[in-house]
C-alpha positions as CSV (number, residue, x, y, z in Angstrom):
1,M,-26.5,-5.4,23.6
2,T,-25.1,-7.9,21.1
3,S,-27.3,-6.5,18.4
4,H,-26.0,-3.0,19.2
5,N,-22.4,-4.2,19.0
6,Q,-23.0,-5.9,15.7
7,N,-24.6,-2.8,14.3
8,S,-21.7,-0.8,15.5
9,R,-19.2,-3.2,13.8
10,D,-21.2,-3.2,10.6
11,S,-21.2,0.6,10.6
12,E,-17.4,0.5,11.1
13,I,-16.9,-1.9,8.2
14,D,-19.1,0.2,6.0
15,D,-17.1,3.2,6.9
16,L,-13.8,1.4,6.1
17,L,-15.2,0.3,2.7
18,L,-16.4,3.8,1.9
19,R,-13.0,5.2,2.7
20,K,-11.3,2.5,0.7
21,Q,-13.4,3.3,-2.3
22,R,-12.6,7.0,-2.0
23,L,-8.9,6.2,-1.9
24,V,-9.3,4.1,-5.0
25,D,-11.2,6.8,-6.7
26,R,-8.5,9.3,-5.9
27,V,-5.9,7.0,-7.4
28,N,-7.9,6.4,-10.6
29,Q,-9.0,10.0,-11.2
30,K,-6.0,12.1,-12.1
31,K,-7.8,15.4,-11.7
32,G,-9.3,14.4,-8.3
33,K,-5.8,13.3,-7.2
34,R,-4.2,16.6,-8.1
35,H,-7.0,18.5,-6.4
36,W,-6.6,16.4,-3.2
37,L,-2.8,16.8,-3.2
38,F,-2.4,20.4,-4.1
39,K,-5.5,22.0,-2.7
40,K,-7.6,20.0,-0.3
41,M,-4.8,18.4,1.6
42,P,-2.7,21.6,2.2
43,M,-5.8,23.5,3.2
44,K,-6.7,20.9,5.8
45,A,-3.1,20.7,7.0
46,S,-2.8,24.5,7.6
47,S,-6.0,24.8,9.6
48,L,-4.9,24.9,13.2
49,E,-8.4,25.0,14.7
50,N,-9.3,21.8,13.0
51,L,-6.1,20.0,13.9
52,S,-7.7,17.4,16.2
53,N,-10.4,16.6,13.7
54,S,-7.8,16.3,10.9
55,T,-5.8,13.9,13.1
56,E,-8.8,11.7,13.7
57,E,-9.6,11.8,10.0
58,L,-6.0,10.8,9.2
59,V,-6.2,7.9,11.6
60,K,-9.4,6.6,10.0
61,T,-8.0,7.0,6.5
62,F,-4.8,5.2,7.5
63,K,-6.9,2.3,8.9
64,A,-8.8,2.1,5.7
65,A,-5.7,2.2,3.6
66,N,-4.0,-0.4,5.8
67,S,-6.8,-2.8,5.3
68,I,-5.9,-6.0,3.5
69,V,-7.2,-5.7,-0.1
70,C,-8.7,-8.8,-1.7
71,P,-6.0,-10.2,-4.1
72,K,-8.7,-11.6,-6.5
73,C,-11.0,-8.6,-7.2
74,S,-9.0,-5.7,-5.7
75,H,-12.3,-4.0,-4.8
76,G,-13.1,-5.4,-1.3
77,I,-11.1,-5.9,1.9
78,L,-10.6,-9.1,3.8
79,M,-12.6,-9.5,7.0
80,C,-13.6,-12.1,9.5
81,D,-16.2,-12.5,12.2
82,H,-15.7,-9.7,14.6
83,E,-17.2,-11.7,17.5
84,I,-14.0,-13.8,17.4
85,S,-11.3,-12.7,19.8
86,R,-7.9,-11.8,18.3
87,D,-6.4,-14.2,20.9
88,Y,-8.4,-17.2,19.4
89,P,-5.8,-20.0,19.0
90,G,-7.3,-21.6,15.9
91,K,-7.8,-20.6,12.3
92,V,-10.9,-18.7,11.1
93,E,-12.4,-17.9,7.7
94,W,-11.5,-14.5,6.1
95,W,-13.6,-13.5,3.1
96,C,-13.9,-10.6,0.7
97,S,-16.2,-7.8,1.6
98,A,-17.1,-7.3,-2.1
99,K,-18.3,-10.9,-2.2
100,C,-16.1,-12.0,-5.1
101,G,-15.8,-15.5,-3.6
102,F,-12.2,-15.3,-2.4
103,K,-11.7,-16.9,1.0
104,V,-8.6,-17.8,3.1
105,F,-8.1,-19.4,6.5
106,S,-5.7,-18.1,9.1
107,E,-5.5,-16.9,12.7
108,P,-7.7,-13.9,13.5
109,T,-4.9,-11.3,13.3
110,F,-3.9,-9.0,10.4
111,K,-0.3,-10.3,10.5
112,A,-1.4,-13.9,10.2
113,V,-3.8,-13.2,7.3
114,R,-1.2,-11.2,5.4
115,E,1.0,-14.3,5.5
116,A,-1.8,-16.6,4.5
117,V,-2.7,-14.4,1.5
118,K,0.8,-14.2,0.1
119,A,0.7,-17.6,-1.7
120,P,-2.7,-17.3,-3.4
121,A,-2.0,-13.6,-4.2
122,Y,1.3,-14.5,-5.9
123,Y,-0.3,-17.1,-8.2
124,I,-3.3,-14.7,-8.9
125,A,-0.9,-11.9,-9.8
126,Q,1.3,-14.1,-12.0
127,E,-1.8,-15.4,-13.9
128,R,-3.0,-11.9,-14.5
129,L,0.4,-10.8,-15.8
130,A,0.6,-13.9,-18.1
131,S,-2.8,-13.1,-19.6
132,M,-2.0,-9.4,-20.2
133,T,-0.3,-8.0,-23.3
134,S,2.9,-6.1,-23.1
135,E,1.0,-2.9,-24.0
136,Q,-1.4,-3.5,-21.0
137,I,1.5,-4.1,-18.7
138,E,3.3,-1.0,-19.9
139,K,0.2,1.1,-19.4
140,I,0.0,0.0,-15.7
141,I,3.7,0.8,-15.2
142,K,3.2,4.3,-16.7
143,E,0.1,4.8,-14.4
144,H,2.2,3.9,-11.4
145,Q,5.0,6.2,-12.5
146,Y,2.6,9.0,-13.0
147,K,1.3,8.6,-9.4
148,S,4.9,8.6,-8.2
149,K,5.7,11.7,-10.1
150,L,2.6,13.4,-8.8
151,F,3.5,12.7,-5.1
152,R,7.1,13.7,-5.7
153,T,6.0,17.0,-7.1
154,A,3.7,17.5,-4.2
155,A,6.6,16.7,-1.8
156,Y,8.7,19.4,-3.3
157,G,5.8,21.9,-3.0
158,F,5.3,21.0,0.6
159,L,9.1,21.5,1.2
160,F,8.7,25.0,-0.3
161,M,5.8,25.7,2.1
162,A,8.0,24.6,5.0
163,I,10.8,26.9,4.0
164,W,8.3,29.7,3.6
165,Q,6.9,29.2,7.0
166,L,10.4,29.0,8.4
167,F,11.1,32.5,7.2
168,S,7.8,33.5,8.7
169,Q,8.9,31.9,12.0
170,Q,5.8,29.7,12.1
171,W,7.6,26.8,13.8
172,F,4.6,24.6,14.3
173,L,3.6,24.9,10.7
174,V,7.2,24.2,9.6
175,V,7.0,20.8,11.4
176,Q,3.6,20.1,10.0
177,W,4.6,20.8,6.4
178,L,7.8,18.7,6.8
179,I,5.7,15.8,8.1
180,I,3.3,16.1,5.1
181,M,6.3,16.4,2.8
182,T,7.7,13.2,4.2
183,L,4.4,11.3,3.8
184,A,4.1,12.5,0.2
185,Y,7.7,11.4,-0.6
186,L,7.0,8.0,0.9
187,F,3.9,7.6,-1.3
188,A,6.1,8.6,-4.3
189,L,8.6,5.8,-3.3
190,K,5.7,3.4,-2.9
191,W,4.3,3.9,-6.5
192,A,7.9,3.9,-8.0
193,Y,8.4,0.6,-6.2
194,R,5.1,-0.8,-7.5
195,A,6.1,0.2,-11.1
196,W,9.4,-1.7,-10.7
197,Q,7.5,-4.7,-9.3
198,I,5.3,-4.9,-12.3
199,K,8.3,-4.5,-14.6
200,S,10.3,-7.2,-12.9
201,K,7.2,-9.4,-12.0
202,N,8.3,-9.6,-8.4
203,I,4.8,-9.4,-7.0
204,H,3.5,-10.8,-3.7
205,L,6.7,-12.6,-2.8
206,K,7.0,-14.2,0.7
207,H,10.1,-12.0,1.4
208,S,9.4,-8.4,0.4
209,P,11.9,-7.2,-2.1
210,F,11.4,-3.5,-1.1
211,I,14.7,-3.2,0.9
212,G,16.7,-4.9,-1.8
213,W,15.2,-2.5,-4.4
214,L,15.7,0.5,-2.2
215,F,19.4,0.0,-1.6
216,N,20.4,-1.7,-4.9
217,A,18.3,0.0,-7.7
218,P,20.4,2.6,-9.5
219,K,17.4,4.9,-9.8
220,W,14.1,4.9,-7.8
221,F,12.0,7.1,-10.0
222,S,13.1,5.8,-13.4
223,L,13.1,2.3,-15.0
224,N,15.4,3.2,-17.9
225,W,18.2,1.4,-16.1
226,Y,16.2,-1.9,-16.0
227,D,16.6,-2.4,-19.8
228,E,19.9,-0.6,-20.2
229,N,21.9,-2.0,-17.3
230,E,21.7,-5.8,-17.5
231,E,24.4,-6.3,-14.8
232,K,22.5,-4.3,-12.2
233,R,19.2,-6.0,-13.1
234,I,20.7,-9.5,-12.8
235,Q,22.5,-8.5,-9.5
236,L,19.2,-7.2,-8.0
237,Q,17.2,-10.2,-9.2
238,N,19.8,-12.7,-7.8
239,L,19.6,-10.9,-4.4
240,I,15.8,-11.1,-4.4
241,D,15.8,-14.8,-5.4
242,E,18.3,-15.6,-2.6
243,N,16.0,-13.8,0.0
244,E,13.0,-15.7,-1.4
245,E,14.7,-19.0,-1.2
246,Y,15.7,-18.3,2.4
247,A,12.1,-17.3,3.3
248,N,10.9,-20.6,1.8
249,R,13.5,-22.7,3.8
250,K,12.6,-20.8,7.0
251,E,8.9,-21.5,6.4
252,S,9.4,-25.2,5.8
253,K,11.6,-25.8,8.9
254,P,8.7,-26.4,11.4
255,N,7.1,-28.9,9.0
256,G,10.4,-30.7,8.6
257,R,10.8,-31.1,12.3
258,A,7.3,-32.3,12.8
């Protein structure tokens, strides 16, 4: 029975890794990403008879995308011994599935390991940025902006499809297209945010600067303001620094009491 459960878990891990690699391939291959956004994804979404299968596929893909990516190699995901209960009170070892050698110790929950990974991930990211040339950094920023533009264009296309179905009185498809449009727009925001993170070097902070960026950045999908509007740039950076300082004080309080 134990062997069967282990095989089942190994199969699930392999499936997650395969899906993770497919997602990475879609990001890295521009042509494949366009095909997935503008052809494959809409065709799946508009198929009513395959709705349940599509929902199950979406859940599995979300689980793969939500897995914690190794901060060292960016190829594997972090995992621990699945025999250990999530209620286990102590710390366990998490390691990279790609066997790059990265390890971290935390409680056996995704929330705990995300917190444990922040510190080493921050230093790894800063070291990488320090070792890169300005041309390499600019290339990464442009790649992130391209992905953001691609998802934004797709979102507008999905909005057009929703309006078209509205005039056709296909109410179920209207809702479905609006949901897909929202998801595409959120991905556009995600990659625009990532581009700003690289530009400002606010990567893997203990307190996520996303909300500060969302409500204080003059523009989401352009970084021209970052170099041109020094006042806004300093104002946003001061806000992020204050939140990070507060997060550090909050984290050190239990140790101070002990």
